[in-house]
N, C-alpha and C positions, 0 to 999 in steps of 0.2 A: 743614330743616324749610321748612315753608311759610311761619313769621313772620321766616325771617331774611332779612337784608340781601342780595339778590343783588351782593355786593362780587367785585373781582376773584378775589380768594383764592378763593372760594365758587364764584364760574364752572369756575376752572382745576379744580379741582377736582369737577365735574361731566360736565367735557367730560373729564377723564381716566378716570373711570371708566367713560364711554360711549364712550369710542374706536376703538371699533371699527365704530359706528354714523357716524360721523362721517368715519372713514375709509372710509367707503360709499358714504357723499354725496361725498366729494371723488373716490372710484374712478368714482362715475356721471358724476359732471360732468367727469374727464377721458376718460371713453369718450365724451362727449357731443361734445366738443370737437374729436374726433380723429374721431368721424362727419366730422363739417361738413365738416373742415378736406379730405376725404378725397370727401363725396358732391358739395359744391360745389365746382367748380374755380375757381384764382384769374382775377384778371383778366390778360389780357396789358397790356405796359405801351409804347409807344410814344414816340421823345424826338424831337423837332427843334429846331435850335439858329439862332438870329438873332445875326448879330454888327453890331454897331454903330461909328462912328468912337471911335479910340483917346481925342479930345480932349471925348467926353461926360462930362460928371461927374457927372449923378445918374442914377447906375442902375435905382435905386428907382422913380424914376416912368417907366420904359419899362418894368419889371414893374406897375405897376399898369394903365396903357396898356394893355398887353396880352391883361387880367382884364377890360377896358374893354367896357363893352354895344355901344358900334359895331364893334368888333374883333369880339366874339363874335357879330353879329347876323350879320356878312359872312360867318363860317367856317360858322354855320348852314347859310346861305345856298345856298354851295357841297357842302355835302353831302345840302344835300336833308333834313335836319332839321325835324320842327317843336316839338321841348324850346324851351325858353324859355332868354335867357341866362345865367338864375343858376343854371339848373340844368346849363347845362356848362359853367360857372366855382366851379361845386362839384365839377364831377369829375377839372378837367385840375389840373397843379399846373405854376408859372409861376416861376420863381427866377433870381436870377443867377449864374454861373458864375464868371463876372472881375467886372470893371470896366467891359467893352464887350460882354460877350456875355450872353446871358441864353436858359433853356432851356425848353423848355415842353412837358411829358407828358401824355399822354394814356392812360387804360385804353380796351382793348375784351374782349370774351367772342373775339374773332378774330384774329390781327393786322392783316390789312386792314383790320378795324375802326378800332383803332389807330393804326394807323399814316396813314389818310385822315385821324381827324379832328385828328390832332396837325399834320399838313402843312397842311389847310385855316387854322387857327389863326396860324400861322406866316407864312400867306402873307399872311391878311388881316391881320394886325399891321405886317407890311410894305408893305403895299399903302396901309395909313391912315397911317402916320407919314411914306412917302415922296410923298402924294396933294400936289400944287401945290395945292388947295382947301383944304386944312387949316391953321390958322391959326398965323403964327411960324414959323419956321425947319426948314426939311424934317431929319429925323435921317440920310438916308441908311443904312438899316438896308440887308442884304442878307442872303440865309440863305446860312447854311453849311454847314449838313446838314440832310438834310429826313428824315423820319423813315421814310419808306420804301427811306431806303440804310442807312439804321443795324439795320432790321430790330428786332421786337417781342419783348420779352425777359419771362420767365415768374419769378415769384418761386419761391426755394430752397424745396423740399419741406419739408423737414427743418425750417428756419424758421418757415413756418407750421404745421407739424405740434407744432413746439412753443412758437409762440403760444398757437396756439387751444387746444391740450392742456393747459397751463398757466394760462388763462384760467376754460378749465372747470374742472379742479382746485380753482382758487381760488373758485368762483363758488359750486361742491357743498361745499366743504370750509364758506364763511360761512352757509350754506343751513342744512345739516347741524345747525353750532354752536348757529344760531338757534331749531333747532326741537327742537334736543338742552334748549339754554337754557329755552326757552318750557315745556315740557312739564314737565323735571324738576322745574322752581323750586317748584312747588308737592309733589310730594312729600314724603308725610310721612313716609317710611318711614327708617329709622334706621340712618346707615351710620356712624358714629365710633364709637372704643370708649366715648368719654365721651360721649354720646349717649346708649348706650344703658347707662350705667351712672347719669347725672342723669337718666335718665326717669323712673327708681323711688328713686335712692337706693340701688342696690346694687352695690358693687363686680364689676368684671370677672376673673374668676380666672385666666383667662386663655382664649387665640385660638389655634386652630389652621386649617390645610385641613380641608375635607370634600368635597374636589374630586369624589371618585369614590362618589355616593351609591348605591347595592346597590338595582337596582329587581324584584329578584324572592329569591328564596330561595335558588339556589347562591349569587349574588352577597353574601348576607350570611355565607354560610357561610365563604366566602373572606373576608371581612372577621374573621371570630373566628381562623381558623384564619394567616390570611400578612398579618397588619398590622404593618406596619414601619413608624414615623412618621421623617420625616427628624431630624435631629439634634437641629435647631431645634424643632418642635412637640415633642419628643422630653422636652426639656428641661422644654417648659411643661407637659406632661402630668405632668411629674414633681413641678412647684412646686403643681402641683393641689393635686393627690393628698398632698401637707404638707400644704396645711391642712384636707382636708376627712377625712384619712385619722389617726387620734390615734396609730397603733403604728408610725409611720416607711415606708416605702418602700423601704428597700435590702434586695437579698437577701441570703434566711435572715434577717429577722426578724418571716416572716409571725404568728411566735409571739409577740409579744410581748404582745399582749393579745390580749382579747376581740374580739367582732365587730362590723364597725360598717356601716350601710345607709344607701344614698346615692341617693333617686328626682333623676331627672333629669327635668322637664318640659319639652315642645318644644310648638308649634302648627303646628294641622292643618294651616295656610297654606302654614308653611315647611318644606318637605319635608327639606332639605338639614340642618338641625337635627336631623335622627331619630339622622343616624349617630357624634354627639359619645358619647353614652353609652356605647354597643355600642366603640368607638373608646378610651373610659374602660375597662372592664372590660379588654378584649383586652391592652392596655397595662399595667394594675394586674398581671395573669396572667403577662405574660412578664418579671416584675420578682422571678418567688415567690410572689406573693399570692393564697392560694385566692379566688377569685372568681368570684359567682354572678351570671349576666347575668340579668332575671327581666322579663319583659313581661307588666307587669303590668295592670290594669283600666284602659280605653282607656275616652274619651267620644267620639273617634274610632277606631275600631276600624277601619276602611277605610284608617287612616295607617299601622297595622302590621302590614299582614295578612301579606307578604310575610315580616317579621321574627320575627312568631308563627310561621308554617311553618316558618321555618330553627331558629325551638326548640324545637320537638318531638323531634326527633334528636339521642339524644349526639354531641359530635365523635368524628373521628378522632382514634385514639391518638398523642399525640405529646406534647413537652416542653411545650408552651401549653397544651395540652388538661387538660394533669392539673393545672392549675390554675384552671384555667375550665369551667365550667359555666354550661351554656343552660339554661331552662323557660321554662313559661309560670303564668300567675299561678292558674290552675285548682288548682295545688297549693299554691300561700302563699296564703291569704284573707286582706283586710283585719285580721281580729278575732283571725290567729295571728300567733307570731312568724317572723322572720325569721332565715337559719342564723346559728347562733353565734357559728362563729370565719370571721373573712376579711370578705373586704367584699362586702354584696349592692348591685349596681347595679338600680335597680326602672328598666326605662322606660315613659315614661306619656306620652298625647298629648291636650290640652285643646284646647277652640274659643274661637277670639284674641275674638271677638264675646261669647260666653255661656262661659266656661271654668267648671266646675265640677271644683276641683280635688278637693275631696271624695268626688268618683265613684274619684277614683285610689289606689294602696296609700300609706298611710303609712311612712317611714322616718325614719331618725336625722336625717339633713340634707335639703336640699331643694334644689337649685338649674337653674337657668332653662336653659336652651338655643334660643341664637337666632342667625341669620345674617345679617351683617351686608347690609343693608339689603333685610333680609326682612321685616320689622317693624315698627311705632309704636308711639310712646309711650301711647298708649290705649291698646293692645292689652296691651303689658305690665302696665301698671298694672289691669287688667280680673284679669290671673292674680295678680298679686298681692295683690289686694283679695279676690280665692279665696282666699288659701292662708291670710292672713291668717283670713277669718274662717272654717276651719278648723282654724286655733289652728295654723299651720306659719309658720315664719320661712323666707323663701329667703335662703341662705347666700353665694349668690353666681351668676354669672352667666355662663357657656362662650358663647364666641362663634365661629362655625363660617365661615373662608372674611373672613377680615380684608381688607381694602381694600389692598393694598399702599400705598398714597398716605398710611395711616391713622397718626401717628406719633403718636396720642393712646393714652394706656396704661388709660383707665378707672377708673382709683382713684378713690373720692370720699375725699376727707379728713373724718378726724373734725372737730366742729366742739367746740373748746373751752372751757369755759366762764371768760367773760372776768373776771380777775382784780378782787374788792375792791376799791372804792376808797377808803381811809384818810381818814376826815375828820378835820379841823383840830381840835384843842381847845379849851376853850372859855377856857382860860389863854393861851395860849403863839400860839396862833393856826398852830404847829408840826401837825404832822401827828404820830399818835401811833403810837409807837415809833420814831422819827427822832432819831438825835443830834443 
């Protein structure tokens, strides 16, 4: 919700829901990092070493002198470069190897360039500290090994790929997470069951998967004939039927009473929720309950066009089809009674912005079918208001495809009447009825 504080818990929930998008950004960052490492070859490095007298006590001073302007200016004159001493200072690396040996490393696009730069700095340093005109005692430094003798080295390709690839993936991860949090923070669509229930004060009866939403008439026919929910979803549908079907859901108990009709309302902007009504009807038929699936009058006829087409022909003979009948509203007008025996499931789709529940077929009970993350509180409130204006009470909500990270239940607690406080009596000052 837009009014919620974007705390750590909510941020993690948002990122978990959009983990594929964040992972895509991380993959792009990884590819960009690897591409940079491959297309831009690494700089070669060459190192020259200088040895100083063992009696020298302050090697750090010599490291500072090796990177001073006079030394670097002499090296730049040797290699014939016009860059500044500061630029050369930022490119080279001078460090003490032991208490009397320093190393001077320089980069270059080719080995000869790196070797020439490192040797020029080393020779300039030796000439500077050994110069008779230099104030103070001479350091008596000498070249231990020229860079030309040691050759240039290239960084490990694997290490370079891991470094740039890892940095690219991390950058992509941060960018993706930032974009997701910035764009989804104001997303008003309801994700959790408790949010859906609290929006209109109607409890969530059950939540099941509806991932395979049919898009054509043959797909709906396969759902009627072959729908087999998993163990968890089957148990949840059974519990929902127990609340909505007053005569029991056990096999062989279909003749325990009269008929019951159930209107399943969904929104035209939420196509996945449309499958919940047919799934409930197919499951009820599999339990031995005579069930009729009716595509009633629709506010949005386009949303149920393929489902209506699938219901125009009888089902193929099977154990389930003996208990399941599919039809359209032309055979059951709003003013005529629904089937007297068994369960009738009426499918109706309304517009979430301007719902007209009165234009749909009336049934004994009415439930809402919504998908997690597909509807807003305002849309549900409009549907509930339209139903109330037509004298219908929404008995509960069916949720399709709940978020795996959602641990809420969608139960709406009943508000109990506060106990009436006893007033003290006039004579004793004690509460009436107390001993």
